[in-house]
Each structure stands twice: as structure tokens, then as C-alpha cells.
N, C-alpha and C positions, 0 to 999 in steps of 0.2 A: 588059152584063158583070157577073158576080157578084162582090160585094165578099169579099175574103179575110178569114178570122178571124184576129185576131192573138192572141198569147200574152198572158195576163193580166199577167205581170211586164213584158212589153214595153210594154203599155198604161200600167201604172203609171209606168214609166220615162219615157214620153212626156209623161204628165200632169206628172211632176216637172220635166222639162226645158221645159215650156210656160211662157210668160210669166205673171206673177202677175195682171195685170189683164184683166179680161174684154174690154175694148175693143181691147187689142193682140193677143189671141190669134187671132181670125179673120184679121186681117191679116197675121200672121207665117206661119200655116199656109198661106194661099193664096200667099204670097210665095215661101216656101222650104220644101223637105221636112225632116223631123226628121233631125238629125244621128245617124248610127249609132253614132258613138263616145260621144255623150252618153248614148244608150240602153244601151249596154253599160256604161258607167260606173254608171248608175243600178241596172242589174241586178247589178253587182258589189257595190254598196253594200248592196242588199237581202240578197244571199247572205252577205255578211260580218255583217250584223246578225242573220240567222238562225243563223249559226254562234256568234256571241257569246251568243246566247239559250241554244243548246243546251248550250254550255260552262258556262253559269251553272246551268242545270238540273242538269247532271251534278254540279257542285261541290256544290249543295244536296242532291242525292241521297246523295252520298258522306258529307256531314257528318251527314245525318239517319240513314243506316245505322250510322255509328260511334256516335252517341248512343244508338240502339236496342240495339246490342250491348252497350255499357256498362250500360245500364239492365237489360238481361236478365241479365247477370252479377251485379249487385248484387241483383237480385230472387232469383235462384237462391240466392245466398249467404245472404240474409236468411231464405228459407224453410228451408233446412237447418239455420241456427242456431236458428230458432223451434222446430223439431222437437227440438233437444237441450236446451232449456230445462227441461223436466220432469225431465229426468235431473239436471241442476244443483240443482234444487229438492229432489230426493230425497236427494242427497248433504248439502245444507244441514240437512235434517231429521235425517238419520242422525247427523251431527256434533252437532247441538243436543240430542240425547237425553241427559239428565243421569245416568240410572241404567242405561245399557245394558251388558249383559254380553257376552262374546265370542260367545255363541251368537246373541243377538239382533242384534248387528252383523253376523255372518255372513249370517244370513237377509235382513237389509236389503240388504247388498251383492248377494247373489244376485238380489234383486228389481230392484235397480238395473240390474245387468248384463243381465238379461232384457228390462227396459225399453229399454236402450240397443240391445241386439240387434234388437228389434222395429222400432226406428226405422231402424237401418242396413239392415235387409231391406227395409223400405218404400222406402228410398232406392235400393235395387238393389245394395247391397254384399253381397258373398259372401266367406266365409272359405275357405281351402284349406291344405293342409299337414298331413296327418295321418300317424301311425306306420302303416307298412305300405304307403303308396302308392308308386308308382314315382317315381324321381327324375327331374325335368324341369328342365334348367338354365335353361330360358326363364321358369319361374315360381318356382323354388327356388334358395336360395343356400346351398350346402354350405359350412359353416364347420368341420366335422370329418368325418373318415373313419375307419371302424372295420372290423375283420374279425370275421365271425361266420358260421360254416359252417351254422347253422340257418336263416339268412335267405337271401332271393334276392339276385340281382345288381341293384345299383343301387336298393336299397329304402331308404326312409327308416326309420331306426332311433330317432331322437329328433327332436322339434320344439322349438326354444328360443323362436321366436315364429311365429306363424301369419301366413300371407300373406292379402292382401285384394285382390279385384278388383271393378271396377265395369264390368259388361258384359265387354267384351274388354280393358279397360285395367287393367293391373296397378298397383294403388295402392301396394303394398309386397310384395316377394317374401318367401316363407316362409324362415326361417334354420333349416336342419336338419342333422342329422348322416346321413350315408350310410353304408350298409354294403356291403362287398365292392367 
């Protein structure tokens, strides 16, 4: 007669339920069969332990993910600020110039503005809101309205502050005056 193969979990349960000493094991196996309730209890204990390990692994994963997100935010913030430091240096140099006249200061401010714009473009920031563009309430904030027959319907007549976007995200809507 062929011997039936047993489940490895059941074998482990049977070994756990077996007596501690080697001398007693052969006598007890021969005397009585393994108790199915004890085998099921051992199987349940093994399943509970596996479940607890899985929960602990998930908790560690969640904590690690949170730490990585926080670190990524800090790294991105530091990288953006690092890009802006040369602009601050240029402002300091301009303010430290002892004999600068208005024209020299204007040229310096234009250079600083160009420097800042190149950094913002590198970071993916775009400006919008120009005179003559059609008004879009999703990206423009109309703070004034005027009538002018020479201009089209819902056209931007004046821009009080430009709007900025980063990809599809609006950082700030443009504040504009709308015609007709």
C-alpha cells in the first residue's frame, strides 16, 4: 500500500505536537494516532504568525514610504531654493554698489530679472495673461470691466499682474481688465 503524502504545514504541526524527548516519541506514535484538533491548532498558530509578520512588513513599508515622501519634498524644496540663491547674490551686489546711478541700477535689475526668468523657465514655470488674449475665467481673474468698441468681446484690455502656471497647475491666476 502506498504511503500518502502529507501537507508540510500538517507535518510541522505534528512535529510540534510530538513529545519533547526522543524516547517517548516512538512509543506514543505507536500507541495512539495524532490528534486532529492539535494539528489544526498548530496550523492556526502558524497562520496567525504569518499574518502578524505580514502586518509588520506592511507597517514598515508604510513608514518607509512616508519617510521617502518627506525626504523627496525636502530635496525638491532645497533644489529650487538653491537655484534662486544666485538671484539673491545679484540683488546684494546691486544694493552694495556705492556710486550707482539710476541707469546702472536699471540695467542691473533687468539682468537680475532675466536671471530669475531663466531659473523659473528651467523649473517649468510659464507666465500668461497678455493684453489682447481672450479672457478665460479658469486662468484669469477679472478685476475690472470696460467698454471699448474697437476691441473684441471678452478680450483682455489691461494686465495688472501676470499669471503663472507649472505644467497644468495654475500657481496664480492673472489679474486683468476685460473689455465688452
